[in-house]
C-alpha positions in Angstrom: -12.9 -5.5 -2.4 -12.9 -2.8 -5.5 -11.2 -5.9 -7.0 -13.3 -8.6 -6.0 -16.5 -6.2 -7.1 -14.3 -5.7 -10.4 -13.9 -9.4 -11.3 -16.8 -10.4 -11.1 -18.2 -9.6 -14.1 -15.0 -11.6 -15.7 -16.1 -14.7 -13.8 -19.5 -14.5 -15.1 -18.2 -14.0 -18.7 -16.0 -16.5 -18.5 -18.6 -18.9 -16.8 -21.2 -17.8 -19.7 -18.9 -18.4 -22.3 -17.8 -22.1 -21.4 -21.4 -23.0 -20.9 -22.3 -21.4 -24.5 -19.6 -23.6 -26.2 -20.8 -26.9 -24.1 -24.4 -25.7 -25.5 -23.5 -25.6 -28.7 -21.3 -29.0 -28.5 -24.5 -30.8 -27.4 -26.3 -29.6 -30.9 -27.6 -26.2 -29.6 -29.0 -23.4 -31.0 -25.9 -21.5 -33.1 -28.4 -18.8 -32.9 -28.2 -18.1 -29.6 -24.8 -19.5 -28.3 -22.8 -17.8 -30.9 -24.1 -14.1 -29.8 -24.0 -15.5 -25.9 -20.0 -16.7 -26.8 -19.1 -13.2 -28.2 -21.0 -11.3 -25.6 -18.9 -13.0 -22.9 -15.8 -12.9 -24.4 -16.5 -9.0 -25.2 -17.4 -8.6 -21.4 -14.5 -10.9 -20.2 -11.2 -8.8 -22.2 -12.9 -5.5 -21.1 -13.4 -7.1 -17.4 -9.7 -8.0 -17.5 -8.5 -4.6 -19.0 -10.2 -2.4 -16.2 -8.9 -5.2 -14.0 -5.3 -4.3 -14.9 -6.0 -0.9 -14.8 -6.9 -0.4 -11.0 -4.1 -2.9 -10.7 -1.8 -0.3 -12.1 -3.4 2.9 -10.3 -2.9 0.9 -7.4 0.6 0.1 -7.7 1.3 4.2 -7.9 -0.6 5.0 -5.0 1.4 2.1 -3.0 4.1 3.8 -4.6 3.8 7.0 -4.0 2.6 6.3 -0.2 6.1 4.4 0.2 7.9 7.2 -0.8 6.2 9.1 1.7 6.5 6.9 4.6 10.5 6.6 3.4 11.5 10.4 2.2 13.3 10.2 -1.3 12.6 7.5 -4.1 16.5 6.6 -2.6 16.2 5.8 0.6 13.2 3.6 -0.4 15.2 1.8 -2.8 17.7 1.0 -0.3 14.6 -0.2 2.2 13.6 -2.4 -0.7 17.5 -3.7 -1.1 17.8 -4.3 2.4 14.7 -6.4 2.8 15.6 -8.2 -0.5 18.8 -9.1 0.9 17.4 -10.3 4.1 15.1 -12.5 2.6 17.3 -14.7 0.8 19.1 -14.8 4.3 15.8 -16.1 5.9 15.7 -18.3 3.0 18.4 -20.5 3.2 17.9 -20.6 7.1 14.9 -21.6 7.0 15.7 -24.4 4.4 18.3 -25.0 7.1 16.1 -25.1 10.1 13.7 -27.5 8.1 16.2 -30.3 7.2 
């Protein structure tokens, strides 16, 4: 939910930027379209930086939670390796079953 809310300004800025570019191509006023394009590009950039920061924090929280559940980090690494090996086996089995 947090990521969806944080992405709203990015989506709106992207839409505004594309509308400003289309408006200027159709002979729109440069005095309006250039500041709108600059403003929307700035909002888009800042919004993407915020989203990247939130994603990084969520990933760190997920890693800490996984360590709390599994115990030592080595146990987590072993569990992830087992899951990865199982995914490879299941992928081949699923493909064999599908054909």
